[in-house]
Every structure is written in C-alpha cells, then in structure tokens.
C-alpha positions as CSV (number, residue, x, y, z in Angstrom):
1,X,-66.2,117.7,331.6
2,X,-68.2,114.8,333.3
3,X,-71.1,113.1,331.6
4,X,-74.6,114.3,332.3
5,X,-76.7,112.0,334.4
6,X,-80.1,110.8,333.4
7,X,-82.8,111.3,336.0
8,X,-83.7,107.6,336.7
9,X,-87.3,108.3,337.9
10,X,-88.0,110.1,334.7
11,X,-86.4,107.4,332.6
12,X,-88.8,104.8,334.2
13,X,-91.9,106.9,333.6
14,X,-91.4,108.2,330.0
15,X,-90.4,106.6,326.7
16,X,-89.3,108.4,323.6
17,X,-91.5,108.3,320.4
18,X,-90.2,108.1,316.9
19,X,-91.3,111.7,316.2
20,X,-89.3,113.1,319.1
21,X,-92.1,113.4,321.7
22,X,-92.6,111.4,324.9
23,X,-95.3,108.9,325.8
24,X,-96.5,108.3,329.4
25,X,-98.9,106.1,331.3
26,X,-102.0,107.6,332.9
27,X,-102.2,108.2,336.7
28,X,-104.8,106.8,339.2
29,X,-104.3,103.2,338.2
30,X,-102.2,101.9,341.1
31,X,-104.4,101.4,344.1
32,X,-108.0,101.9,345.4
33,X,-109.3,100.2,342.3
34,X,-112.4,98.6,343.7
35,X,-114.4,101.8,343.8
36,X,-113.5,102.7,340.2
37,X,-115.7,101.4,337.4
38,X,-114.4,98.9,334.9
39,X,-114.9,101.5,332.1
40,X,-112.8,104.0,334.0
41,X,-110.0,101.6,334.6
42,X,-110.0,100.4,331.0
43,X,-109.7,104.0,329.7
44,X,-106.8,104.6,332.1
45,X,-104.8,101.8,330.4
46,X,-104.2,103.9,327.3
47,X,-100.8,105.5,326.7
48,X,-100.9,109.3,326.4
49,X,-98.6,111.8,324.7
50,X,-96.8,114.2,327.0
51,X,-98.0,117.8,326.6
52,X,-95.8,120.1,324.5
53,X,-95.3,122.4,327.4
54,X,-93.6,119.6,329.4
55,X,-91.4,118.1,326.7
56,X,-88.5,120.6,327.2
57,X,-88.3,119.7,330.9
58,X,-88.3,116.0,330.2
59,X,-85.6,116.4,327.6
60,X,-83.4,118.1,330.2
61,X,-83.9,115.2,332.6
62,X,-83.2,112.6,329.9
63,X,-80.3,114.0,327.9
64,X,-79.4,110.8,326.1
65,X,-82.9,109.6,325.0
C-alpha cells in the first residue's frame, strides 16, 4: 500500500504542540493593515490553539505529524 500524503497547505498553516494539539496563527493580518488599529494588529500576532472540533480533521490531513 502506498504512503499517505500530507496536505502541504495544512502543513504550512499548523504546527503540532507537545500535548498533541495544533497551534495556528490568527487571520486578518496579511493586508489592508492601515485601517486596523495598532492594538488590533498586536493582538492578532498571538498564536492560538486549534479548536477541539477541528483537531480530527487536521490529523487526517497531516498523518505523520
């Protein structure tokens, strides 16, 4: 049986945590930044934990992580 492939878009967006979850960056930080306040952009820098409901789907897309 052939190897399973990792979804490359998922691999670039998510990293595995030591406890088995996934961490992700926040959205809305790529463009049209001039109208967003400094405080809003600063808070968007923080790394978030992926919701428990989405972890199973990400595990399926990243079988070797």
